[in-house]
C-alpha positions as CSV (number, residue, x, y, z in Angstrom):
1,X,2.1,-14.8,24.7
2,X,3.2,-12.4,27.2
3,X,3.1,-8.7,26.7
4,X,7.0,-8.7,26.5
5,X,7.7,-11.4,24.0
6,X,8.3,-10.3,20.5
7,X,5.6,-10.2,18.0
8,X,5.7,-11.3,14.6
9,X,3.6,-10.9,11.6
10,X,3.3,-14.7,11.5
11,X,2.4,-15.0,15.2
12,X,-0.2,-12.4,14.6
13,X,-1.9,-14.3,12.1
14,X,-0.4,-13.6,8.7
15,X,2.3,-15.9,7.1
16,X,3.7,-13.8,4.1
17,X,5.6,-16.9,2.9
18,X,2.4,-18.9,3.0
19,X,0.4,-16.0,1.4
20,X,3.0,-15.8,-1.5
21,X,3.0,-19.4,-2.1
22,X,-0.6,-19.3,-2.2
23,X,-0.7,-16.4,-4.8
24,X,1.8,-18.4,-6.9
25,X,-0.3,-21.4,-7.0
26,X,-3.2,-19.4,-8.0
27,X,-1.4,-17.6,-10.8
28,X,0.3,-20.8,-12.0
29,X,-3.4,-22.2,-12.4
30,X,-4.7,-19.1,-14.3
31,X,-1.7,-18.0,-16.2
32,X,0.3,-15.0,-15.6
33,X,-0.6,-11.4,-17.1
34,X,1.6,-9.0,-18.3
35,X,2.5,-6.5,-15.5
36,X,3.9,-6.6,-11.9
37,X,1.3,-4.1,-10.2
38,X,-1.6,-4.5,-12.6
39,X,-2.9,-6.9,-15.6
40,X,-2.3,-5.3,-18.8
41,X,-4.4,-5.9,-21.7
42,X,-3.3,-4.8,-25.1
43,X,-6.3,-2.9,-26.9
44,X,-4.3,-1.8,-30.0
45,X,-2.5,1.6,-29.4
46,X,-2.6,1.3,-25.9
47,X,-3.2,-0.9,-22.8
48,X,-6.1,-1.2,-20.6
49,X,-4.9,-2.1,-16.9
50,X,-6.6,-3.6,-14.1
51,X,-5.9,-3.7,-10.3
52,X,-7.8,-5.4,-7.3
53,X,-7.2,-4.9,-3.8
54,X,-9.1,-4.6,-0.5
55,X,-9.0,-2.8,2.8
56,X,-8.1,-5.8,4.8
57,X,-8.0,-6.0,8.7
58,X,-8.2,-2.2,8.7
59,X,-11.7,-2.7,8.6
60,X,-11.6,-4.3,12.3
61,X,-10.5,-0.9,13.6
62,X,-13.2,0.9,11.9
63,X,-15.6,-1.4,13.2
64,X,-14.5,-1.0,16.8
65,X,-14.6,2.6,16.4
66,X,-17.7,2.7,14.5
67,X,-16.0,5.0,12.1
68,X,-16.0,3.6,8.5
69,X,-15.7,7.4,7.1
70,X,-11.9,6.9,5.6
71,X,-11.8,3.1,4.6
72,X,-13.1,3.9,1.2
73,X,-10.2,6.1,0.6
74,X,-7.9,3.3,1.5
75,X,-9.9,1.1,-0.9
76,X,-9.3,3.5,-3.8
77,X,-5.9,4.1,-2.9
78,X,-4.6,0.8,-2.7
79,X,-5.6,-0.2,-6.0
80,X,-5.0,3.2,-7.9
81,X,-1.6,3.4,-6.5
82,X,-0.6,0.0,-8.0
83,X,-1.7,1.4,-11.3
84,X,0.5,4.4,-11.0
85,X,3.4,2.1,-10.1
86,X,2.9,0.6,-13.5
87,X,2.9,4.0,-15.1
88,X,-1.0,3.8,-15.9
89,X,-3.6,6.5,-15.2
90,X,-6.5,5.3,-13.1
91,X,-9.7,6.3,-14.8
92,X,-12.6,4.2,-13.2
93,X,-13.2,2.3,-10.1
94,X,-16.1,-0.4,-8.9
95,X,-16.4,-1.3,-5.5
96,X,-17.6,-4.8,-3.8
97,X,-19.1,-4.6,-0.3
98,X,-20.0,-7.5,1.4
99,X,-22.0,-7.7,4.8
100,X,-23.6,-10.1,7.1
101,X,-26.6,-7.7,7.5
102,X,-27.3,-4.3,5.6
103,X,-26.8,-1.1,7.7
104,X,-27.4,2.1,6.1
105,X,-25.1,4.0,8.6
106,X,-21.9,2.3,7.8
107,X,-23.0,1.9,4.2
108,X,-23.2,5.7,3.9
109,X,-19.9,6.2,5.5
110,X,-18.1,3.6,3.3
111,X,-19.6,5.5,0.3
112,X,-18.8,8.7,1.6
113,X,-14.8,7.7,1.7
114,X,-15.0,6.2,-1.8
115,X,-16.4,9.2,-3.2
116,X,-13.6,11.3,-1.6
117,X,-10.8,9.1,-2.6
118,X,-12.3,9.0,-6.2
119,X,-12.1,12.7,-6.2
120,X,-8.7,13.0,-4.8
121,X,-7.7,10.4,-7.5
122,X,-9.5,12.2,-10.4
123,X,-11.3,9.0,-11.3
124,X,-15.0,7.8,-11.6
125,X,-16.9,5.6,-9.9
126,X,-18.8,3.6,-12.3
127,X,-20.7,1.2,-10.1
128,X,-20.5,-1.3,-7.4
129,X,-21.9,-4.3,-5.8
130,X,-23.4,-4.9,-2.0
131,X,-23.8,-8.5,-1.2
132,X,-25.6,-9.7,2.0
133,X,-24.0,-13.0,3.0
134,X,-24.7,-13.6,6.9
135,X,-23.3,-17.2,6.7
136,X,-20.0,-16.1,4.8
137,X,-19.2,-12.7,6.2
138,X,-19.1,-11.7,9.9
139,X,-19.3,-7.9,9.9
140,X,-18.2,-6.5,6.5
141,X,-15.3,-6.7,3.7
142,X,-14.7,-4.0,1.4
143,X,-12.6,-4.5,-2.0
144,X,-12.6,-3.0,-5.5
145,X,-11.1,-2.9,-8.9
146,X,-9.6,0.0,-10.6
147,X,-9.2,0.3,-14.5
148,X,-6.7,2.6,-16.2
149,X,-5.3,3.3,-19.6
150,X,-1.8,4.1,-20.8
151,X,-0.4,4.5,-24.2
152,X,2.1,1.8,-25.0
153,X,4.9,4.4,-24.6
154,X,3.9,5.5,-21.0
155,X,4.2,2.2,-19.4
156,X,7.2,2.0,-17.2
157,X,9.7,-0.5,-18.1
158,X,9.3,-1.9,-14.5
159,X,13.0,-3.0,-14.0
160,X,15.8,-0.8,-12.4
161,X,19.3,-0.9,-13.5
162,X,22.4,-0.9,-11.4
163,X,23.3,3.0,-11.2
164,X,19.9,4.2,-10.8
165,X,18.8,6.4,-8.1
166,X,15.9,6.0,-6.0
167,X,13.6,8.7,-5.2
168,X,11.0,8.2,-2.2
169,X,7.8,9.6,-1.4
170,X,6.3,9.9,2.1
171,X,3.4,7.7,3.3
172,X,0.7,9.2,5.3
173,X,1.0,6.5,8.1
174,X,0.5,2.9,8.2
175,X,-1.5,2.6,5.0
176,X,-3.7,-0.3,4.7
177,X,-1.1,-3.4,5.1
178,X,0.4,-5.1,8.2
179,X,-2.7,-4.0,10.2
180,X,-3.1,-7.6,11.5
181,X,0.3,-7.0,13.3
182,X,-0.6,-3.4,14.2
183,X,-3.9,-4.2,15.8
184,X,-2.2,-7.2,17.9
185,X,0.6,-4.9,19.0
186,X,-1.6,-1.7,19.8
187,X,-4.1,-3.8,21.8
188,X,-1.9,-5.5,23.9
189,X,-2.3,-3.0,26.7
190,X,-4.3,-0.3,25.0
191,X,-8.0,0.1,23.8
192,X,-8.5,1.8,20.1
193,X,-10.2,4.8,22.0
194,X,-7.1,5.3,24.6
195,X,-5.2,8.4,24.1
196,X,-2.4,8.1,21.5
197,X,1.0,8.5,23.4
198,X,2.7,10.4,20.4
199,X,2.1,13.4,18.2
200,X,-0.6,13.8,15.6
201,X,-3.5,11.7,16.9
202,X,-6.0,11.9,19.8
203,X,-6.7,8.3,19.9
204,X,-4.7,4.8,19.1
205,X,-7.6,3.9,16.7
206,X,-7.3,7.3,15.0
207,X,-3.5,6.6,14.4
208,X,-4.3,3.2,12.8
209,X,-7.2,4.6,10.6
210,X,-5.0,7.3,8.7
211,X,-6.1,7.0,5.3
212,X,-3.5,5.4,2.8
213,X,-2.2,8.3,0.6
214,X,-2.9,8.5,-3.1
215,X,0.1,8.9,-5.5
216,X,-1.8,9.6,-8.5
217,X,-0.3,13.1,-8.8
218,X,3.1,11.6,-9.2
219,X,2.2,10.0,-12.6
220,X,3.0,13.0,-14.7
221,X,6.1,14.1,-13.2
222,X,7.6,10.6,-13.0
223,X,6.9,10.3,-16.9
224,X,8.5,13.8,-17.7
225,X,11.6,12.8,-15.7
226,X,11.8,9.3,-17.4
227,X,11.3,7.0,-14.4
228,X,12.4,3.3,-15.3
229,X,10.1,1.6,-12.7
230,X,8.3,2.3,-9.6
231,X,7.3,0.3,-6.4
232,X,4.2,0.6,-4.2
233,X,5.4,-0.3,-0.6
234,X,2.6,-2.3,0.7
235,X,2.4,-5.9,2.0
236,X,6.0,-7.2,2.5
237,X,7.3,-3.7,3.3
238,X,10.4,-2.8,1.7
239,X,11.0,-6.0,0.1
240,X,8.7,-4.5,-2.6
241,X,11.8,-3.0,-3.9
242,X,12.7,-6.3,-5.3
243,X,9.9,-6.3,-7.8
244,X,12.0,-3.9,-9.6
245,X,14.4,-6.7,-10.5
246,X,17.3,-8.7,-9.3
247,X,19.5,-5.7,-7.9
248,X,20.7,-4.6,-4.6
249,X,18.5,-1.7,-3.3
250,X,20.6,0.6,-1.0
251,X,18.5,2.9,1.0
252,X,20.5,5.4,3.0
253,X,18.1,8.3,3.3
254,X,14.3,7.1,3.9
255,X,11.7,9.3,5.4
256,X,11.5,8.7,9.3
257,X,8.9,6.6,10.3
258,X,5.7,8.3,11.9
259,X,5.1,7.9,15.6
260,X,2.4,5.3,14.9
261,X,5.4,2.8,13.6
262,X,7.4,3.6,16.9
263,X,4.1,2.9,19.0
264,X,3.4,-0.4,17.2
265,X,7.1,-1.5,17.5
266,X,7.2,-0.5,21.2
267,X,3.8,-2.2,22.2
268,X,4.5,-5.3,20.2
269,X,8.1,-5.6,21.0
270,X,8.8,-6.0,17.2
271,X,12.0,-6.3,15.7
272,X,13.6,-3.7,13.4
273,X,13.7,-6.4,10.8
274,X,10.0,-7.4,11.0
275,X,8.9,-3.8,11.1
276,X,10.8,-3.2,7.5
277,X,9.3,-6.4,6.3
278,X,5.7,-5.7,7.1
279,X,5.2,-1.9,7.1
280,X,6.1,1.0,4.9
281,X,8.0,2.7,7.6
282,X,7.2,6.2,6.5
283,X,7.9,5.9,2.7
284,X,5.1,4.7,0.7
285,X,6.3,4.9,-2.9
286,X,9.7,4.6,-4.7
287,X,10.8,5.5,-8.2
288,X,14.0,4.2,-10.0
289,X,15.5,6.4,-12.6
290,X,18.8,7.8,-14.0
291,X,20.5,9.7,-11.4
292,X,20.7,12.7,-13.8
293,X,16.9,13.2,-13.5
294,X,16.5,12.2,-9.8
295,X,17.0,15.6,-7.9
296,X,14.8,17.3,-10.6
297,X,12.0,14.6,-10.0
298,X,12.5,15.4,-6.3
299,X,12.1,19.2,-6.8
300,X,9.1,18.8,-9.0
301,X,7.3,16.7,-6.4
302,X,7.5,16.5,-2.5
303,X,10.0,13.4,-2.9
304,X,13.7,13.1,-2.2
305,X,16.7,11.0,-3.4
306,X,16.7,8.0,-0.7
307,X,19.3,5.7,-2.2
308,X,20.4,4.1,-5.2
309,X,20.6,0.6,-7.3
310,X,23.7,-1.5,-7.1
311,X,24.7,-5.1,-8.7
312,X,23.6,-7.6,-6.2
313,X,20.6,-8.5,-4.2
314,X,18.4,-7.7,-1.4
315,X,17.4,-4.5,0.3
316,X,19.8,-2.6,2.6
317,X,18.2,0.1,5.0
318,X,19.0,1.2,8.3
319,X,21.6,-1.2,9.0
320,X,19.2,-4.1,8.0
321,X,19.7,-6.6,5.1
322,X,16.1,-7.7,4.0
């Protein structure tokens, strides 16, 4: 593929449609659980919730730079944020580090990131596992599971209603999704240690490694303002809003994308639609609630009203229909 040809997530190596089909097959085989973002287990007067996720190919950027100090934050955030989207308070985390050979230096860096993420999320690291598997793993993989608790009345309904307002919250950058596409685009003509052409970062690699924002501080304000449902904008980009139900989601005041997105789009010649189907594009978390409460929620947090819910289907944003 030439440097001027349009790059897509599928051509970069990740077919979202195939991934969703594989996930559906797995869920069908094991049986579905209650909850879209977290599995909910009824334990009497409350729910025990579990979410599991990994850091993904962002680890390859960390490996290239020899800097694993922030990927532990990503691992915590990708899991804890899913619990928050369900209305669950994260309380504990266990990690799983698989390596082809043990290395004290990167293990310590990973551990420092996990500790920093746990402190920010106000959760406990209660254990973990390091597996050495030279014939299975090339380099390392980092994943984890987060446990949370919620009174039954605290769980979000999970479904938006026509007439609801959408309150969005800024992302910190690319987070930990779409890195396969971002890496392919960024390295067409750059190395990770090249100077970043935009503001805020010294190198290309630093821009891609910006850790995922934690949204655990939003849980109490969202409950206080009767949020009906929330969406963590991860894999699939803005189509994550459709997890809030079969409605039309009109986003007319989203946060502006950070310079890293402009860089990826330019270097990879990626279409606007592909960018919004892959990345958070500046907004990492969205809550749906009664419009009478929306401005108050925005004022109580760092959010803002970014749109509304209507009858229909799909997501409308920046002139795109997703």
